[in-house]
C-alpha positions in Angstrom: 116.7 2.1 110.5 117.4 -1.4 111.6 118.4 -3.2 114.7 122.2 -3.2 113.8 122.2 0.4 112.8 120.4 1.3 116.1 123.1 -0.5 118.0 126.1 0.8 116.1 124.7 4.3 115.8 123.1 4.9 119.3 125.4 2.8 121.6 128.6 4.0 122.7 131.2 1.1 121.8 134.9 0.5 121.3 134.2 -1.4 118.3 136.8 -0.6 115.6 136.1 0.0 111.8 137.1 -3.6 110.7 134.8 -5.2 113.4 131.7 -3.2 112.2 132.7 -4.2 108.4 133.0 -7.7 109.9 129.4 -7.6 111.2 128.0 -5.7 108.1 129.5 -8.3 105.5 130.8 -11.5 107.0 127.6 -12.2 109.1 125.4 -11.7 106.4 127.3 -13.8 103.9 127.6 -16.6 106.5 123.9 -16.6 107.4 123.0 -16.5 103.5 125.4 -19.6 103.0 124.1 -21.3 106.0 120.6 -20.9 104.8 121.2 -22.4 101.4 122.2 -19.1 99.7 125.5 -17.8 98.3 126.7 -15.3 95.7 126.7 -18.1 93.3 123.0 -19.2 93.9 121.9 -17.6 90.4 123.4 -18.3 87.1 122.4 -17.8 83.6 119.9 -20.1 81.9 121.4 -20.1 78.4 119.1 -21.2 75.4 117.2 -18.7 73.3 115.2 -17.0 75.9 118.1 -16.5 78.3 117.3 -15.2 81.8 118.7 -16.6 84.9 117.9 -19.7 87.0 118.6 -21.0 90.7 121.6 -23.2 91.3 120.4 -26.2 93.3 122.0 -26.3 96.8 123.4 -29.5 98.6 123.1 -27.4 102.1 126.7 -28.7 103.0 127.5 -25.8 105.3 124.0 -26.5 107.3 124.9 -30.2 107.3 128.4 -29.5 108.7 127.1 -27.0 111.6 124.5 -29.7 112.5 126.8 -32.5 112.7 129.1 -30.6 115.0 126.3 -29.5 117.2 125.2 -33.1 117.5 128.9 -34.3 118.3 129.2 -31.6 120.9 125.9 -31.8 122.7 124.0 -35.1 122.8 120.7 -35.8 124.5 121.2 -36.7 128.0 123.6 -34.3 129.0 123.6 -33.0 132.4 124.6 -30.2 134.9 126.3 -31.6 137.9 127.7 -30.0 141.3 128.9 -31.4 144.3 126.5 -29.4 146.4 123.1 -31.1 145.9 121.2 -27.8 146.3 123.0 -26.2 143.6 122.5 -29.1 141.4 118.9 -29.2 142.1 118.3 -25.6 141.4 120.4 -25.5 138.2 118.6 -28.6 137.0 115.1 -26.7 137.7 116.2 -23.6 136.1 117.4 -25.2 133.0 114.3 -27.3 132.6 112.0 -24.2 133.0 114.1 -22.5 130.3 113.8 -25.5 127.8 117.4 -25.5 127.7 118.1 -29.1 126.6 115.7 -28.5 123.5 116.9 -25.1 122.8 120.9 -25.3 123.2 121.4 -27.7 120.1 119.6 -25.0 117.6 121.8 -22.5 119.4 124.9 -24.5 118.9 124.2 -25.1 115.2 123.9 -21.3 114.6 127.1 -20.6 116.8 129.0 -22.9 114.5 127.4 -21.1 111.4 128.0 -17.4 112.4 130.9 -17.8 114.7 129.6 -17.1 117.9 126.8 -16.6 120.5 125.9 -15.6 123.9 124.3 -17.1 126.9 122.7 -14.1 128.8 121.2 -14.6 132.4 118.6 -12.4 133.7 116.0 -12.4 136.5 112.4 -11.8 135.8 110.4 -11.4 138.8 107.2 -11.3 136.9 107.9 -14.3 135.0 109.2 -16.9 137.1 112.5 -16.2 138.1 115.9 -16.9 136.4 115.7 -16.7 132.6 118.2 -17.7 129.9 118.5 -15.8 126.7 120.4 -17.9 124.0 121.6 -14.8 121.5 122.8 -15.5 118.0 125.9 -13.4 116.7 123.4 -11.1 115.2 121.7 -10.2 118.4 124.7 -8.5 120.0 127.4 -6.1 119.7 130.7 -6.4 122.0 131.4 -2.7 123.4 134.3 -3.6 125.7 136.6 -6.5 126.0 140.1 -7.4 127.3 142.4 -10.4 127.3 139.8 -12.2 129.6 137.3 -11.9 127.3 134.1 -9.5 126.6 133.2 -7.4 129.4 130.6 -5.1 127.7 127.9 -5.7 125.2 124.9 -4.3 123.7 121.8 -6.4 123.0 118.9 -5.6 120.8 115.3 -6.9 120.6 112.6 -6.1 117.9 109.1 -5.5 119.2 105.9 -5.1 117.2 103.2 -3.3 118.9 100.0 -1.5 117.6 101.2 -2.2 113.8 104.4 -0.3 114.5 108.1 -1.8 115.1 110.3 -0.9 118.0 113.9 -1.7 119.1 115.0 -2.1 122.7 118.7 -1.7 123.0 120.2 -2.9 126.4 123.9 -2.2 127.2 125.6 -4.3 130.1 129.2 -3.4 131.3 131.3 -4.5 134.1 132.5 -1.5 136.1 134.2 -1.0 139.7 131.0 -0.9 141.3 129.4 -4.2 139.6 127.1 -4.6 136.4 126.0 -1.6 134.8 122.8 -2.0 132.8 121.1 0.8 130.7 118.1 0.3 128.5 116.9 2.6 125.5 113.9 2.3 123.3 113.7 3.5 119.7 111.0 3.9 117.2 111.4 2.3 113.8 113.6 5.1 111.9 116.0 5.6 114.8 113.9 8.3 117.0 114.6 7.6 120.8 111.1 7.5 122.9 110.5 7.1 126.6 111.1 3.6 127.7 107.9 3.4 129.8 106.0 3.6 126.5 106.1 0.0 126.2 108.0 -1.1 129.4 107.0 0.6 132.5 108.6 -1.9 134.7 112.1 -1.6 133.3 114.5 1.0 134.7 116.6 3.2 132.1 119.7 2.6 134.4 120.6 0.3 137.2 123.8 -1.3 138.8 124.0 -4.9 140.3 126.7 -4.5 143.0 129.1 -6.8 144.1 129.3 -8.7 140.7 132.7 -9.2 139.5 131.7 -10.8 136.1 128.9 -9.8 133.4 125.8 -11.7 133.5 126.5 -13.0 129.8 129.0 -15.8 128.5 130.5 -15.3 125.0 130.9 -18.7 123.0 132.9 -18.3 120.0 134.6 -20.3 117.2 138.3 -19.6 116.8 139.2 -20.5 113.3 141.7 -17.9 113.0 140.0 -16.6 109.8 139.5 -13.2 111.1 142.3 -12.6 113.5 141.8 -9.0 113.1 138.4 -9.0 114.6 139.0 -10.3 117.9 137.4 -10.8 120.3 134.8 -12.5 117.9 134.9 -15.7 116.3 134.3 -16.8 112.6 132.2 -19.2 111.0 133.5 -23.0 110.9 133.2 -22.7 107.2 134.6 -19.2 106.7 137.6 -20.5 105.0 135.9 -23.0 103.0 133.4 -20.8 101.0 134.9 -21.7 97.7 134.5 -25.4 98.6 130.8 -24.8 99.4 130.4 -23.2 96.0 132.1 -26.3 94.2 129.8 -28.8 95.9 126.7 -26.6 94.9 127.8 -26.5 91.5 128.5 -30.3 91.2 125.2 -31.1 92.8 123.3 -28.6 90.4 125.0 -30.3 87.4 124.1 -33.7 88.6 120.6 -32.7 88.7 120.9 -30.8 85.5 122.2 -34.1 84.1 118.6 -35.7 84.5 116.9 -32.8 83.3 118.9 -32.4 80.0 119.6 -36.0 79.8 116.0 -37.3 79.7 115.0 -39.7 76.9 114.4 -38.1 73.6 113.0 -39.9 70.5 113.5 -38.3 67.0 110.5 -38.9 64.8 110.1 -37.9 61.1 108.1 -34.6 60.4 105.3 -36.7 58.7 104.4 -38.3 61.9 103.9 -35.2 63.9 100.1 -34.0 63.9 99.3 -30.4 64.0 96.5 -28.5 65.9 95.6 -25.1 67.0 95.7 -23.8 70.5 93.3 -21.2 72.1 95.7 -18.6 71.0 95.4 -19.6 67.2 98.9 -20.7 67.2 99.7 -24.1 65.4 101.2 -26.7 67.8 102.7 -29.9 66.6 102.6 -33.1 68.6 103.5 -36.8 68.2 100.9 -39.3 69.5 102.9 -42.1 71.1 99.7 -44.1 71.3 98.5 -43.7 67.9 98.2 -47.4 66.2 96.3 -46.3 62.9 98.3 -47.3 59.5 98.9 -44.4 57.6 100.7 -43.7 54.4 103.3 -40.9 53.8 104.7 -39.9 50.7 108.4 -40.4 50.8 110.9 -42.3 48.8 113.6 -42.4 51.7 112.9 -45.2 54.0 115.6 -43.5 56.4 113.2 -40.4 56.7 110.4 -42.7 58.2 112.7 -44.3 60.9 112.0 -43.3 64.6 115.2 -43.5 66.5 116.3 -43.2 70.2 118.7 -40.1 70.7 119.2 -40.3 74.6 122.3 -39.2 76.2 124.3 -41.1 78.4 124.0 -40.0 82.0 127.2 -39.2 84.0 125.9 -40.1 87.5 129.0 -41.9 88.6 131.2 -39.1 87.5 129.2 -36.5 89.6 129.0 -38.7 92.7 132.7 -39.3 92.7 133.3 -35.5 92.4 130.7 -34.9 95.1 132.5 -37.5 97.5 135.8 -35.8 96.9 134.6 -32.4 97.7 132.9 -33.2 100.8 135.9 -34.9 102.0 137.8 -31.7 101.1 135.2 -29.8 103.0 135.4 -32.0 106.0 139.2 -31.5 106.3 138.7 -27.7 106.0 136.4 -27.6 108.9 138.3 -30.1 111.3 136.2 -33.2 110.6 137.6 -36.6 109.3 137.2 -38.1 105.7 133.8 -39.4 105.4 132.0 -37.5 108.2 129.7 -36.2 105.6 129.3 -39.0 103.3 126.1 -40.3 102.4 127.4 -43.9 101.5 129.0 -44.6 104.9 127.1 -47.9 105.6 126.0 -49.2 109.1 127.1 -47.4 112.1 130.1 -48.6 113.9 130.8 -49.2 117.7 131.8 -46.1 119.4 135.4 -47.4 119.8 135.5 -48.0 116.1 134.2 -44.7 115.2 136.4 -42.7 117.5 139.5 -44.6 116.0 138.4 -44.2 112.3 137.4 -40.6 113.0 140.3 -39.4 115.1 140.3 -35.7 113.6 136.4 -35.4 114.2 136.7 -36.2 117.9 139.8 -34.3 118.4 138.0 -31.1 117.1 134.6 -32.2 118.9 136.8 -32.3 122.3 138.2 -28.8 121.6 134.7 -27.4 121.1 133.3 -29.6 124.2 136.0 -27.8 126.5 134.8 -24.5 125.4 131.1 -25.3 126.0 131.9 -26.9 129.1 133.7 -23.7 130.2 131.0 -21.5 129.0 128.1 -23.5 130.7 129.9 -23.5 134.0 130.2 -19.6 133.7 126.4 -19.3 133.1 125.7 -21.5 135.8 127.7 -19.3 138.1 125.7 -16.5 137.0 122.4 -18.4 137.6 123.6 -19.3 141.2 124.3 -15.6 141.9 120.9 -14.5 140.8 119.4 -17.2 142.5 121.2 -16.1 145.9 120.2 -12.5 145.5 116.5 -13.5 144.8 116.6 -15.7 147.9 115.9 -18.9 145.8 119.2 -20.4 146.8 120.9 -20.5 150.2 123.8 -18.2 150.6 126.1 -21.1 151.6 125.3 -23.0 148.4 128.5 -23.5 146.0 128.3 -21.6 142.7 130.5 -24.1 140.9 128.9 -26.8 138.5 130.1 -28.4 135.3 128.4 -30.1 132.4 128.5 -33.8 132.1 128.3 -34.8 128.3 126.3 -37.8 127.3 128.1 -39.7 124.4 126.3 -39.2 121.3 127.7 -42.0 119.7 125.3 -45.1 119.0 125.1 -48.1 117.0 122.5 -49.6 115.0 120.5 -52.7 116.2 121.5 -55.0 113.6 125.4 -54.2 114.6 124.5 -54.8 118.1 122.6 -58.3 117.6 125.4 -59.4 115.3 128.1 -58.6 118.1 126.2 -60.4 120.6 125.6 -63.6 118.4 129.4 -63.4 117.6 130.4 -63.4 121.4 128.1 -66.2 122.2 129.3 -68.4 119.4 132.8 -67.7 120.8 131.7 -68.7 124.2 132.2 -65.5 125.6 129.2 -64.7 127.1 126.0 -67.0 128.0 122.9 -67.4 125.7 120.8 -65.4 128.4 123.4 -62.5 128.2 123.2 -62.4 124.4 119.1 -62.7 124.4 119.5 -59.8 126.7 121.6 -57.8 124.4 119.7 -58.8 121.0 116.2 -58.0 122.4 117.0 -55.2 124.7 115.5 -56.9 127.5 116.8 -57.4 131.3 119.1 -60.4 132.4 116.5 -61.9 134.6 113.9 -62.0 131.6 116.3 -63.4 129.3 117.0 -66.1 131.8 113.3 -66.6 132.2 112.9 -67.4 128.2 116.1 -69.7 128.5 114.2 -71.5 131.2 111.1 -71.6 129.1 113.2 -73.1 126.3 114.4 -75.8 128.3 111.1 -77.1 129.4 109.8 -77.1 125.8 112.7 -79.2 124.9 114.7 -76.5 123.1 117.4 -76.1 125.8 120.9 -75.7 124.3 124.2 -76.0 126.6 124.9 -72.8 128.3 127.9 -71.1 128.6 129.5 -69.2 131.4 
């Protein structure tokens, strides 16, 4: 009995049949596709020997999840609050939990599997407030309403002494606060005393005064599985056929080089025979043989060596891949060319936004959801911080995420723009040098002054 069977079979939930089927089927399929799998991954070999072979995968599903995660959370994003004590405390907790490093991976998997949870807990033995970033397969919703999920079961797998154990935790919002229950199971499903592995964890506890659960659910609302609310669905849930087509074309492109490699037809007279270690006669053509030999034949055509190589259809495959990738981008809410591998140099931020309006509308929707969830998680961190005496009671619990702009431009584009502005008389030579070389304006002026004394001064512009 595995982790999911433990949670569904041992934990009392309000999960309907269609939702349990959602977990059993869709999540496993999305995880497989995200990892480069899919039910199309193997196909027949063909030929005399038959058998199956693995279809080559382009990894489009993982690429689109990675792209969305990059657009929604760039390096440099920070938590801010009007209360400096709150802001300082939140930044310390996030830094101690390596949030900036872990969150992009969490986001990528959230887009792949349709959701995830940020669970806040207090660990007095290990440095205070902790953040658990849980994937869609690490929890089961047990209660929910129009405001969201109010109860959930979480599972952890533990290896100890060569045996596997499962820790099932349920957290539920009640009138008296947040009720938490813990159960420990041995592999196979038998429940054992909790203090067998966790003597410091209580089987049941209530945190009074809390009006919200200590977890925040983040879901991708694609509308593909409306019957499975309140859970989301993978961003590529409605585009699995397109991912399959992309892999088929990519596999065909790879096979084009394998099956279309150069082939030289030689007369049988020019093929030498030798016996291998099994006593089988093996015939080989020695391409380096320069010795003149006489062959008995009256037909000169039989002695001719000819090239029978096939023409590679590379351009046709690349055009098909481009079309399918653009179709895939449209299906997941990205602009045409967002996954192109021939997009050229990176443009300025304004140009990228204007050329990729669908991409940035989609990213804007996800950013609002992420910001809202981060604010809820920050509120939970502050609540636990106050209960532990690490944050003053008067401190604010409100904070928000300030996103860093993940759009950048390459150095060549930046230098070219600075040259054009200088040539047009819009900026001074010192400002152009500062932009091109990435130095301060004072350093650029010093270089300009040095050029003047060396006789290389040009007329400066205002």
